[in-house]
C-alpha positions in Angstrom: 0.0 -0.2 0.0 2.7 2.4 0.8 4.4 1.5 -2.6 1.4 2.5 -4.5 0.9 5.8 -2.4 4.5 6.7 -3.6 3.8 5.7 -7.0 0.8 7.7 -7.3 2.9 10.7 -5.6 5.4 10.5 -8.3 2.7 10.5 -10.9 4.4 12.3 -13.8 4.4 14.4 -17.0 3.7 12.5 -20.1 0.5 13.5 -21.6 -1.3 10.7 -22.3 1.6 9.9 -24.5 1.1 6.2 -25.7 -1.3 5.3 -22.9 -2.5 2.4 -24.9 1.0 1.2 -25.0 2.6 2.0 -21.8 1.7 -0.9 -19.1 1.2 -0.8 -15.6 -0.2 2.6 -15.0 -0.8 3.6 -11.4 -2.0 7.1 -11.8 -2.3 9.5 -14.8 -2.8 13.1 -14.4 -2.8 16.3 -16.7 -0.3 19.0 -16.3 -1.3 21.7 -18.5 -0.7 25.3 -19.1 -3.5 27.9 -18.2 -6.0 29.4 -21.0 -4.0 30.3 -24.0 -0.8 28.9 -22.9 0.8 26.0 -24.6 3.6 23.3 -24.1 2.3 21.7 -20.9 3.5 18.3 -20.9 1.9 15.6 -18.7 2.2 11.9 -17.9 2.1 8.3 -17.3 3.0 7.5 -13.9 6.1 5.0 -13.4 5.5 1.2 -12.5 6.8 0.1 -9.1 9.6 -2.5 -9.7 10.6 -1.8 -13.3 13.3 -4.3 -14.6 16.1 -3.6 -16.9 15.7 -2.7 -20.5 16.4 -5.3 -23.2 16.7 -3.4 -26.5 17.7 -4.8 -29.9 20.5 -3.5 -32.0 18.0 -1.3 -34.2 16.7 0.3 -30.9 19.9 1.2 -29.8 20.8 2.8 -33.0 17.7 4.8 -32.9 18.6 6.0 -29.4 22.0 7.1 -30.6 20.3 9.0 -33.6 17.9 10.5 -30.9 21.0 11.2 -28.5 22.7 12.9 -31.2 19.8 15.4 -32.4 19.1 16.2 -28.8 22.7 17.4 -28.4 22.2 19.8 -31.1 19.5 21.5 -29.1 22.1 23.0 -27.2 22.4 25.6 -29.7 18.8 26.7 -29.1 19.1 26.8 -25.3 18.8 30.5 -24.1 19.4 29.8 -20.4 21.4 27.4 -18.0 18.3 25.9 -17.1 17.6 24.9 -20.8 21.0 23.8 -21.2 20.8 21.5 -18.0 17.4 20.3 -19.1 18.9 19.0 -22.3 22.0 17.7 -20.8 19.7 15.6 -18.4 17.8 14.2 -20.7 20.8 12.9 -23.0 22.3 11.7 -20.0 19.0 9.8 -19.2 19.0 8.3 -22.7 22.5 7.4 -22.5 21.9 5.5 -19.4 19.1 3.5 -21.1 21.4 3.1 -24.1 24.0 1.5 -21.7 21.8 -0.6 -19.8 22.0 1.7 -16.6 19.0 2.7 -14.4 16.8 5.4 -14.5 17.1 8.1 -11.7 14.2 10.2 -12.4 10.9 10.6 -14.8 11.8 13.3 -17.3 10.1 15.3 -19.9 11.8 17.5 -22.4 9.4 19.9 -24.6 10.8 22.2 -27.5 8.1 24.4 -29.2 7.1 27.8 -30.2 3.6 29.8 -29.3 2.7 33.0 -31.0 -0.6 35.2 -30.3 -2.0 37.6 -28.2 -5.0 37.5 -25.7 -7.8 36.6 -28.2 -6.2 33.9 -30.6 -2.6 32.1 -30.2 -1.3 28.9 -31.6 1.4 26.4 -30.4 3.6 23.5 -31.6 5.5 21.6 -29.4 7.4 18.2 -29.8 8.0 16.5 -26.5 10.0 13.6 -25.1 9.3 11.6 -22.0 11.1 9.2 -20.4 9.8 6.7 -17.4 10.9 3.2 -16.5 8.0 2.1 -18.3 8.6 3.9 -21.7 10.4 6.6 -23.8 7.7 8.7 -25.6 7.8 10.9 -28.6 5.0 12.9 -29.6 3.8 16.4 -31.0 1.4 18.7 -29.3 -0.5 21.4 -31.2 -2.5 24.0 -29.2 -5.0 26.7 -30.4 -6.6 29.2 -28.4 -9.3 31.2 -29.3 -11.5 33.5 -26.6 -14.7 32.1 -28.1 -13.6 28.2 -28.0 -10.8 28.1 -25.5 -7.9 25.9 -25.5 -7.9 23.2 -28.2 -5.2 20.6 -27.8 -4.2 18.0 -30.6 -1.4 15.2 -29.7 -0.1 13.2 -32.3 2.1 10.2 -31.0 5.1 9.2 -33.0 7.0 6.3 -31.2 7.0 4.4 -27.9 10.0 2.6 -26.5 9.2 -0.1 -24.0 12.0 -1.8 -21.8 11.2 -4.8 -24.0 12.2 -2.9 -27.0 10.7 -2.3 -30.8 11.0 1.3 -31.3 9.5 2.3 -34.6 12.1 3.6 -36.9 9.5 5.6 -38.8 7.9 7.4 -36.0 11.2 8.3 -34.6 12.3 9.8 -37.9 9.1 11.8 -38.3 9.5 13.0 -34.8 13.3 13.8 -35.3 12.1 15.9 -38.6 9.7 18.0 -36.4 12.3 18.4 -33.8 14.8 19.6 -36.4 12.2 21.9 -38.1 11.7 23.4 -34.6 15.5 24.1 -34.1 15.5 26.7 -36.8 12.8 28.8 -35.1 14.8 31.6 -32.9 11.8 32.0 -30.6 11.5 28.3 -30.0 11.8 27.3 -26.0 12.7 24.4 -24.4 10.9 23.2 -21.2 11.3 20.4 -18.9 10.0 18.6 -15.7 12.1 16.1 -13.6 10.0 14.0 -10.9 12.0 11.5 -8.4 11.5 7.8 -8.8 
């Protein structure tokens, strides 16, 4: 019972990202921005007692590609916090690649938002890492005074500890990420929760 309440307390940040494919959910909560804001990432809680990751060569190659492209985000970082966020995610993915444990549940969001008090749009690519999965998705937001906030999430790929990352999904997500890197107004946001 105490373990279950600890798991609920550390519920995380991945916004229904791959919920169908990520097993052992303890709790799901939405962590979102206030009206007119975008980029909120939310999550799937971690499963207590998660074992080691057993990844195939193809999964490892995709992780290496993901790590390389994430390192390129450092040129976009505008603050020490953003540099630390990118570095922490890269380190955590390297730990997964190397068969080491995960020390925290992490999310990283890169995106742009433009608009005013009556209309705004946002585009965010998100990566989340927990003992249950690595999830890649994109969030598009639209805010109007009349309709409020509309959010549309597109899932790209989910890597579970048992392996089988989707090559095409990872490539499509990386294309979105690299397109956002070209925007000087893109911002990096992150969240970290202890296990």
